[in-house]
C-alpha positions in Angstrom: 158.1 23.6 95.5 155.8 26.3 95.0 156.8 29.7 96.2 156.1 33.3 95.2 157.5 33.8 92.8 150.1 49.9 79.6 151.3 52.4 77.4 148.2 54.2 76.3 146.4 57.6 77.7 143.4 57.2 79.8 140.4 56.0 77.9 136.6 55.4 78.9 134.7 53.0 77.3 131.3 54.4 76.5 128.4 52.6 74.9 126.4 54.7 72.7 122.8 54.2 71.5 122.7 53.2 68.1 120.5 55.1 65.8 117.2 53.5 64.7 117.1 52.4 61.2 118.8 50.1 58.4 121.9 51.9 58.2 122.7 50.9 61.9 121.2 47.4 61.4 123.4 46.9 58.4 126.3 48.3 60.2 125.8 46.0 63.0 125.6 42.9 60.5 128.7 43.9 58.6 130.6 44.2 62.0 129.7 40.9 63.1 130.1 39.2 59.6 134.0 41.0 59.7 134.5 39.5 63.1 133.4 36.0 61.9 135.6 36.2 58.7 138.5 37.2 60.6 138.2 34.4 63.2 137.6 32.0 60.6 140.9 33.0 58.6 142.9 33.1 61.9 144.0 36.6 61.1 143.5 40.3 61.9 143.1 42.5 59.1 144.5 45.4 60.8 146.2 46.1 64.1 143.1 47.9 65.4 141.1 44.9 65.5 140.6 42.9 68.6 141.3 39.3 68.6 138.0 37.1 68.0 137.6 33.4 68.0 134.4 31.3 67.8 133.5 28.0 69.2 130.4 26.1 70.0 130.1 27.7 73.4 130.1 31.3 71.8 132.6 34.1 70.8 136.2 34.8 72.7 137.0 38.7 72.5 140.5 39.9 73.5 141.4 43.5 73.3 144.7 44.9 73.8 146.6 48.0 72.5 146.8 49.1 69.7 143.4 47.7 69.0 140.4 49.9 69.1 137.7 48.7 71.3 134.3 48.0 69.6 131.2 49.7 70.6 129.4 46.3 70.6 130.5 42.7 71.3 128.7 39.8 69.8 125.6 38.8 71.6 127.0 35.1 72.2 130.3 36.4 73.9 131.3 34.0 76.8 135.0 35.3 77.3 136.1 38.9 77.3 139.5 40.4 77.9 140.1 44.2 77.7 143.6 44.6 79.2 146.4 47.1 79.1 144.3 50.0 78.1 144.5 52.2 81.3 141.0 52.7 81.5 139.9 54.7 84.5 136.1 54.1 84.2 133.6 51.8 82.6 130.0 52.9 82.2 127.4 50.8 84.0 126.0 49.4 80.8 129.2 48.2 79.3 128.3 44.4 79.6 124.7 45.1 78.2 123.8 42.6 75.5 125.9 39.9 76.3 124.1 38.0 78.8 126.1 34.6 78.4 129.3 36.3 79.5 131.3 33.6 81.7 134.8 35.2 81.9 135.7 38.8 82.2 139.6 40.0 82.4 140.0 43.7 82.9 143.8 43.4 84.2 146.2 46.2 83.9 144.1 49.2 83.7 143.8 52.1 85.8 140.0 51.4 87.2 139.2 53.8 90.1 135.7 52.5 90.7 133.0 50.4 89.4 129.3 50.8 89.3 127.2 48.8 91.5 125.2 47.7 88.3 128.0 46.9 86.2 127.7 43.0 86.6 123.9 43.0 86.6 123.7 42.2 82.8 126.1 39.1 83.0 124.5 36.5 85.9 126.3 33.6 84.5 129.8 35.2 85.1 132.3 32.7 86.6 135.8 34.5 86.5 136.3 38.2 87.3 140.1 39.2 87.0 140.6 43.0 88.2 144.5 42.6 88.5 146.5 45.8 88.5 144.1 48.2 88.8 143.5 51.6 91.1 140.4 50.2 93.0 140.2 51.7 96.4 136.9 50.1 97.2 134.1 48.0 96.0 130.5 48.9 95.7 128.0 47.3 97.7 125.8 45.2 95.7 128.2 44.6 92.9 127.9 41.0 93.4 124.2 40.7 93.8 123.5 38.7 90.8 126.9 36.9 90.9 125.9 33.5 92.4 127.8 31.4 89.8 131.2 33.4 90.2 133.9 31.1 91.3 137.0 33.0 90.9 137.6 36.8 91.9 141.0 38.3 91.6 141.5 41.5 93.1 145.5 41.7 93.1 147.5 44.7 93.1 144.8 47.3 93.5 144.7 50.1 96.2 142.5 48.5 98.8 143.1 49.5 102.3 140.1 48.2 104.0 137.4 45.6 103.1 133.7 45.3 104.3 132.3 41.9 104.6 129.2 43.3 102.7 131.0 43.9 99.6 131.4 40.1 98.9 127.8 39.0 100.1 126.2 36.8 97.6 129.4 35.0 96.4 128.6 31.7 97.9 130.0 29.6 95.1 133.5 31.6 95.5 136.4 29.0 95.3 139.5 31.3 94.5 139.8 34.7 96.0 142.9 36.5 95.4 143.4 39.8 97.6 147.1 39.9 97.4 149.3 43.0 96.7 146.9 45.5 98.2 147.4 47.7 101.2 145.2 45.9 103.7 146.0 46.4 107.3 143.1 44.5 108.9 140.3 42.3 108.1 136.6 42.6 109.3 135.2 39.7 111.4 133.0 37.3 109.3 134.5 38.2 105.9 134.6 34.6 104.7 131.4 33.3 106.6 129.5 32.2 103.6 132.5 30.7 101.6 132.2 27.2 102.5 133.5 26.0 98.8 136.5 28.3 99.1 139.8 26.5 98.1 142.2 29.2 97.4 142.7 32.2 99.5 145.6 34.6 98.7 146.1 37.4 101.3 149.9 37.9 100.4 151.7 40.9 100.3 149.4 43.3 102.2 150.2 45.1 105.6 148.2 42.8 107.8 149.4 42.7 111.5 146.6 40.5 112.9 144.0 38.3 111.4 140.5 37.9 113.0 140.1 34.5 115.0 137.2 33.6 112.9 138.8 34.0 109.4 138.8 30.6 108.4 135.7 29.4 110.5 133.6 29.7 107.0 135.9 28.0 104.4 136.2 24.1 105.6 137.9 23.0 102.4 140.7 25.3 102.1 143.7 23.7 100.2 146.1 26.6 99.7 146.5 29.7 102.0 148.9 32.5 101.2 149.8 34.9 104.1 153.3 35.9 103.0 154.6 39.4 102.9 152.4 40.9 105.7 153.6 42.1 109.2 152.0 39.0 111.2 153.8 38.7 114.4 151.9 35.6 116.0 150.4 32.5 114.8 147.7 31.4 117.3 146.6 27.8 117.8 143.0 28.5 116.6 143.5 29.9 112.9 143.9 26.7 111.1 142.1 24.4 113.5 139.5 23.6 111.0 141.4 23.2 107.9 142.2 19.4 107.5 142.5 19.6 103.7 145.0 22.3 103.8 148.1 21.4 101.3 150.1 24.8 100.8 150.7 27.2 103.6 152.8 30.3 103.2 153.8 32.4 106.2 157.0 33.6 104.9 158.3 37.1 104.8 156.5 38.1 107.8 157.5 39.3 111.4 156.4 36.1 113.2 158.1 35.7 116.6 155.7 33.4 118.4 153.9 30.4 116.9 151.4 28.6 119.2 151.9 25.1 120.4 148.7 23.9 118.7 148.9 26.0 115.7 149.4 23.0 113.1 147.3 20.5 115.1 144.3 20.7 112.6 146.5 20.0 109.4 146.3 16.4 108.0 147.4 16.8 104.5 150.1 19.4 104.4 152.5 19.2 101.5 154.3 22.6 101.8 155.2 24.8 104.8 156.9 28.1 104.1 158.2 29.9 107.5 161.2 31.5 106.1 162.3 35.1 106.8 160.6 35.7 109.9 161.8 36.3 113.7 161.4 32.9 115.1 164.1 32.2 117.7 162.5 29.0 119.2 159.3 27.0 118.8 157.2 25.3 121.3 157.7 21.5 122.1 155.2 19.5 120.2 154.8 21.9 117.2 156.2 19.6 114.7 154.9 16.3 116.0 151.4 17.8 115.9 151.7 17.8 111.9 151.4 13.9 112.4 151.3 12.3 108.9 151.6 15.7 107.2 155.1 15.6 108.3 155.8 12.4 106.4 153.8 13.3 103.5 155.2 17.0 103.1 155.6 16.2 99.3 156.7 19.6 98.3 158.9 20.4 101.3 159.3 23.0 104.0 161.4 26.1 104.5 162.6 27.5 107.8 165.6 29.7 106.5 166.3 33.4 107.5 165.2 33.0 111.2 167.5 34.1 114.0 167.2 30.4 115.6 168.7 30.0 119.1 170.1 26.7 119.1 169.6 25.4 122.7 167.7 22.4 124.3 164.4 24.4 123.6 165.0 23.3 119.8 165.5 19.4 120.6 162.1 18.7 119.2 162.4 20.7 116.1 166.2 19.0 115.8 164.6 15.6 116.1 161.8 16.7 113.2 164.5 18.0 110.9 166.6 14.9 111.0 163.6 12.8 110.2 162.5 15.0 107.5 165.8 16.3 106.2 165.2 15.1 102.5 162.4 17.8 102.1 164.2 20.7 103.7 165.0 23.7 101.5 167.9 26.2 101.7 169.6 24.2 104.3 172.7 26.6 104.0 170.5 29.4 104.8 168.9 28.0 108.0 171.5 28.9 110.7 171.8 29.3 114.2 172.0 33.1 115.5 172.9 31.8 118.9 174.2 30.9 121.5 177.7 32.4 120.7 179.3 28.9 120.4 176.9 27.8 117.5 176.4 31.1 116.0 176.5 30.5 112.2 176.3 26.9 112.1 173.7 25.1 109.9 170.5 23.9 111.9 170.8 20.7 110.3 174.4 20.0 111.2 173.6 20.8 115.0 170.5 18.8 114.9 172.7 15.6 113.9 175.1 16.5 116.7 175.1 14.1 119.5 
């Protein structure tokens, strides 16, 4: 089962214009030669150096404290990681001169904002990781040349709102991680153009409701994380067009109502987590609507931590539990909260009773 599971002063990376002349040219040649020798030997000459490796595809640069960031990166850089530096700002031309960059990792800094021109020099970028920064917004136009970007990670920032226009042009996106922010609402049409999206992570925000059209754009979704929010209801239309969804995480919300047809469109579900909500009952037919997915739920399901009222209204659920008990997690924590005569008993025990 798959469930949910710095130390430097602020420094601003500045790209300085090199003086014209032989000294500058020689310095750059020596710098690149040093990087080549270091990577060829597999060692770094001192703790101030970034780790560098070369391959037929280009150079990979990884910088973490106590290394000092160079003023230039090799022109063939395809992978760049600048992490744990507590950077608060990055100049718009930081990526100038490395047009072949495909992966950029800037996690665990303190970035507060990005220039709308920041990604203009790197139109081939495929992966952008901005985990654990201090971003409160994204500039419109940031992704105007990012047609190749397939992975965008904005996990654990300080985003309180999103605008659909911020993500325009990301038509190749397959993985979007917005977890661990402070989102309370999502705008209509946010994912309208994301037809190739496979993974959507909105976990651990403050969402109380979801726009009805949230998943009308992505029709190939395989993994959906909504855990750790404040959702109170799961409507019948949200998942209606997700026949390929395999993992659905709804745990640790405030769900008290699940519509009868909420799971009707799911055909390949392997994991369902509804634990730690406020469910007392569910409508008849909810579980049978999973169809073959119930028989093929390879990674199991979790209904624990809900205040179930074990009366005749749960007969449908009881039948489903008995048929799928081998895939049930945390049976001991899946108990009746009522009626009084059954309070504290395991749901599965009650389900087996005549």
